[in-house]
MDTraj code that builds the backbone (N, CA, C; nanometers):
import mdtraj as md
import numpy as np

residues = "UNK UNK UNK UNK UNK UNK UNK UNK UNK UNK UNK UNK UNK UNK UNK UNK UNK UNK UNK UNK UNK UNK UNK UNK UNK UNK UNK UNK UNK UNK UNK UNK UNK UNK UNK UNK UNK UNK UNK UNK UNK UNK UNK UNK UNK UNK UNK UNK UNK UNK UNK UNK UNK UNK UNK UNK UNK UNK UNK UNK UNK UNK UNK UNK UNK UNK UNK UNK UNK UNK UNK UNK UNK UNK UNK UNK UNK UNK".split()
xyz = np.array([
    [-1.1155, -1.4534, 0.7803],
    [-1.1752, -1.3728, 0.8828],
    [-1.2736, -1.4256, 0.9300],
    [-1.3424, -1.4022, 1.0999],
    [-1.4610, -1.4119, 1.0757],
    [-1.4908, -1.2216, 1.1297],
    [-1.6384, -1.2338, 1.1289],
    [-1.7289, -1.1301, 1.1921],
    [-1.6978, -1.0091, 1.1022],
    [-1.7728, -0.8993, 1.1107],
    [-1.7772, -0.7582, 1.0566],
    [-1.6466, -0.6807, 1.0402],
    [-1.5880, -0.6252, 0.9962],
    [-1.5399, -0.5092, 0.9962],
    [-1.5068, -0.3808, 0.8876],
    [-1.4130, -0.3206, 0.8855],
    [-1.4130, -0.2101, 0.8442],
    [-1.3669, -0.2191, 0.6803],
    [-1.4181, -0.1673, 0.5981],
    [-1.4052, -0.1763, 0.4435],
    [-1.3063, -0.1176, 0.3461],
    [-1.1962, -0.1587, 0.2969],
    [-1.1120, -0.0875, 0.2206],
    [-1.1478, -0.1320, 0.0873],
    [-1.2197, -0.0543, -0.0479],
    [-1.2059, -0.1133, -0.1413],
    [-1.3274, -0.2623, -0.1288],
    [-1.2660, -0.3458, -0.1724],
    [-1.3527, -0.4932, -0.1787],
    [-1.2815, -0.5636, -0.0554],
    [-1.1596, -0.5208, 0.0389],
    [-1.1650, -0.6133, 0.1395],
    [-1.1727, -0.5444, 0.2680],
    [-1.2225, -0.6873, 0.3397],
    [-1.2619, -0.6567, 0.4955],
    [-1.1669, -0.6931, 0.6030],
    [-1.1114, -0.6285, 0.6550],
    [-1.0489, -0.6389, 0.7512],
    [-1.1115, -0.6338, 0.8853],
    [-1.0549, -0.7178, 0.9534],
    [-1.1332, -0.7293, 1.0988],
    [-1.0693, -0.6546, 1.2033],
    [-1.1651, -0.6295, 1.2842],
    [-1.0975, -0.5550, 1.4354],
    [-1.0885, -0.5665, 1.5126],
    [-1.0367, -0.7062, 1.4936],
    [-0.9862, -0.7818, 1.6278],
    [-0.8787, -0.8986, 1.6300],
    [-0.7361, -0.7985, 1.5399],
    [-0.6572, -0.8926, 1.5302],
    [-0.5998, -1.0126, 1.6047],
    [-0.5792, -0.9560, 1.7308],
    [-0.5408, -1.0189, 1.8724],
    [-0.5985, -1.1819, 1.9223],
    [-0.7472, -1.1701, 1.8653],
    [-0.8519, -1.2760, 1.8828],
    [-0.8317, -1.3821, 1.7350],
    [-0.9041, -1.2925, 1.6592],
    [-0.9146, -1.3515, 1.5160],
    [-0.7520, -1.4700, 1.4668],
    [-0.8092, -1.5321, 1.3078],
    [-0.7217, -1.5874, 1.2916],
    [-0.7061, -1.5320, 1.1159],
    [-0.6035, -1.5468, 1.0623],
    [-0.6294, -1.5428, 0.8910],
    [-0.5543, -1.3841, 0.8776],
    [-0.4921, -1.3701, 0.9597],
    [-0.3973, -1.2244, 0.9259],
    [-0.2896, -1.2952, 0.8566],
    [-0.2034, -1.3957, 0.8515],
    [-0.0962, -1.4453, 0.8092],
    [-0.1083, -1.4859, 0.6154],
    [-0.2669, -1.4586, 0.6466],
    [-0.2548, -1.4815, 0.5009],
    [-0.2301, -1.4095, 0.3991],
    [-0.2074, -1.3521, 0.2049],
    [-0.1511, -1.2923, 0.1614],
    [-0.2558, -1.1844, 0.1189],
    [-0.1969, -1.0576, 0.1234],
    [-0.2634, -0.9641, 0.0914],
    [-0.3432, -0.9128, 0.1954],
    [-0.3323, -0.9379, 0.3293],
    [-0.4088, -0.9162, 0.4499],
    [-0.3345, -0.7783, 0.4963],
    [-0.2228, -0.8198, 0.5440],
    [-0.1134, -0.6972, 0.5926],
    [-0.1588, -0.5817, 0.5343],
    [-0.1195, -0.5749, 0.3796],
    [-0.1454, -0.4884, 0.2831],
    [-0.2488, -0.4574, 0.3045],
    [-0.3585, -0.4566, 0.3289],
    [-0.4955, -0.4057, 0.3390],
    [-0.5413, -0.3290, 0.4449],
    [-0.4699, -0.3856, 0.5627],
    [-0.5011, -0.3234, 0.6902],
    [-0.3934, -0.1987, 0.6654],
    [-0.3048, -0.1899, 0.6296],
    [-0.1962, -0.0600, 0.6017],
    [-0.2464, 0.0332, 0.5117],
    [-0.3667, -0.0167, 0.3996],
    [-0.4058, 0.0378, 0.3427],
    [-0.4932, 0.0941, 0.3807],
    [-0.6237, 0.0700, 0.4981],
    [-0.6839, 0.1112, 0.5217],
    [-0.6662, 0.2796, 0.6422],
    [-0.5524, 0.2170, 0.7186],
    [-0.4626, 0.3225, 0.7821],
    [-0.4279, 0.4422, 0.7367],
    [-0.3705, 0.4282, 0.5857],
    [-0.3310, 0.5132, 0.5382],
    [-0.4331, 0.6373, 0.4725],
    [-0.5753, 0.5328, 0.4019],
    [-0.6772, 0.5901, 0.3803],
    [-0.7044, 0.6874, 0.4824],
    [-0.7461, 0.6290, 0.6167],
    [-0.7710, 0.6874, 0.7178],
    [-0.6692, 0.8299, 0.7419],
    [-0.5460, 0.8093, 0.7578],
    [-0.4691, 0.9081, 0.7958],
    [-0.4478, 0.9950, 0.6594],
    [-0.5450, 0.9839, 0.5676],
    [-0.5292, 1.1209, 0.4546],
    [-0.6862, 1.1919, 0.4732],
    [-0.7932, 1.1113, 0.4895],
    [-0.9364, 1.1308, 0.5729],
    [-0.9443, 1.2435, 0.6683],
    [-0.8776, 1.2535, 0.7584],
    [-0.8741, 1.2953, 0.8729],
    [-0.7304, 1.3654, 0.8675],
    [-0.7466, 1.4700, 0.8520],
    [-0.5655, 1.5282, 0.9073],
    [-0.6265, 1.5649, 1.0599],
    [-0.5225, 1.5624, 1.1416],
    [-0.5176, 1.6015, 1.3101],
    [-0.4916, 1.7863, 1.2386],
    [-0.5713, 1.8635, 1.3967],
    [-0.5980, 2.0093, 1.3509],
    [-0.5228, 2.0582, 1.4809],
    [-0.4743, 2.1550, 1.4566],
    [-0.3858, 2.2207, 1.5268],
    [-0.3859, 2.1887, 1.7014],
    [-0.4526, 2.2114, 1.7219],
    [-0.5725, 2.1916, 1.8517],
    [-0.7190, 2.1282, 1.8391],
    [-0.7273, 1.9807, 1.8154],
    [-0.8237, 1.8849, 1.8388],
    [-0.8657, 1.9245, 1.9207],
    [-0.8979, 2.0037, 2.1195],
    [-0.9652, 2.0041, 2.1974],
    [-0.9942, 2.1215, 2.2173],
    [-0.9696, 2.1666, 2.1673],
    [-1.0145, 2.3619, 2.1931],
    [-1.1556, 2.3964, 2.2295],
    [-1.1985, 2.2952, 2.1598],
    [-1.3927, 2.3352, 2.1979],
    [-1.4126, 2.3200, 2.3453],
    [-1.3706, 2.2138, 2.3841],
    [-1.3977, 2.2172, 2.5307],
    [-1.3635, 2.2916, 2.6341],
    [-1.4688, 2.2737, 2.7220],
    [-1.4143, 2.3461, 2.8560],
    [-1.2891, 2.3117, 2.9631],
    [-1.2271, 2.4190, 3.0242],
    [-1.0997, 2.3598, 3.1208],
    [-1.2008, 2.2369, 3.1940],
    [-1.0997, 2.1352, 3.2448],
    [-1.1743, 2.0309, 3.3202],
    [-1.1486, 2.0998, 3.4908],
    [-1.2421, 2.0472, 3.5699],
    [-1.3567, 2.1345, 3.6637],
    [-1.2120, 1.9993, 3.7344],
    [-1.1062, 2.0014, 3.7837],
    [-1.0677, 1.8962, 3.8704],
    [-1.1134, 1.9131, 4.0389],
    [-1.1627, 2.0056, 4.0779],
    [-1.2071, 2.0081, 4.2076],
    [-1.3695, 1.9282, 4.2160],
    [-1.4055, 1.8576, 4.1053],
    [-1.4927, 1.7862, 4.1106],
    [-1.4338, 1.6332, 4.1850],
    [-1.3327, 1.6222, 4.1596],
    [-1.2887, 1.4765, 4.2213],
    [-1.2063, 1.5252, 4.3698],
    [-1.1842, 1.6471, 4.4544],
    [-1.1214, 1.6362, 4.5762],
    [-1.2482, 1.5848, 4.6687],
    [-1.2674, 1.5089, 4.7228],
    [-1.3433, 1.4755, 4.7943],
    [-1.2787, 1.4006, 4.9194],
    [-1.3260, 1.3959, 5.0247],
    [-1.2755, 1.3519, 5.1839],
    [-1.2552, 1.2100, 5.1696],
    [-1.3013, 1.1666, 5.1081],
    [-1.2877, 1.0004, 5.0535],
    [-1.1846, 0.9567, 4.9689],
    [-1.1681, 1.0618, 4.8634],
    [-1.0794, 0.9935, 4.7810],
    [-0.9338, 1.0625, 4.8497],
    [-0.9238, 1.1476, 4.9268],
    [-0.7974, 1.2100, 4.9780],
    [-0.7834, 1.1459, 5.1450],
    [-0.9039, 1.0846, 5.2013],
    [-0.8192, 0.9458, 5.2929],
    [-0.7901, 0.8650, 5.2436],
    [-0.8319, 0.8221, 5.0841],
    [-0.7605, 0.6849, 5.0561],
    [-0.6535, 0.6809, 5.0020],
    [-0.6176, 0.8030, 4.9308],
    [-0.4805, 0.8368, 4.9166],
    [-0.4016, 0.8466, 5.0561],
    [-0.4539, 0.8953, 5.0959],
    [-0.3183, 0.9565, 5.2156],
    [-0.2596, 0.7477, 5.2655],
    [-0.4009, 0.7039, 5.2633],
    [-0.3636, 0.5401, 5.3342],
    [-0.2738, 0.5401, 5.2631],
    [-0.3111, 0.5042, 5.1274],
    [-0.2131, 0.4464, 5.0271],
    [-0.0784, 0.4866, 5.0173],
    [-0.0443, 0.6242, 5.0505],
    [0.0631, 0.6694, 5.0651],
    [0.1617, 0.6284, 5.2120],
    [0.0453, 0.5773, 5.3145],
    [0.1243, 0.5587, 5.4081],
    [0.1692, 0.3816, 5.4140],
    [0.1345, 0.3082, 5.3370],
    [0.1501, 0.2158, 5.3137],
    [0.2683, 0.2218, 5.2273],
    [0.2559, 0.2773, 5.1700],
    [0.4185, 0.2865, 5.0653],
    [0.5562, 0.3044, 5.1317],
    [0.5455, 0.3670, 5.1932],
    [0.6254, 0.4454, 5.2832],
    [0.7244, 0.3554, 5.4060],
])
top = md.Topology()
chain = top.add_chain()
for i, resn in enumerate(residues, 1):
    res = top.add_residue(resn, chain, resSeq=i)
    for name in ("N", "CA", "C"):
        top.add_atom(name, md.element.get_by_symbol(name[0]), res)
traj = md.Trajectory(xyz[None], top)
């Protein structure tokens, strides 16, 4: 495999499986599964991991140009 990737033990798994070759080699799929398992053990999800964020201000997107563009799109689709 080419490039630098995440390390689990002594096995390096590349982060571009859709591009790189060599994932059919023995042990590669198992190494990737071990990385996923290790990460899910280490980083347990919290009940609400976004609780520290403020509520989004959707009015920031309410602009005449956006409204007009969406209106034009709606007219074209009917």
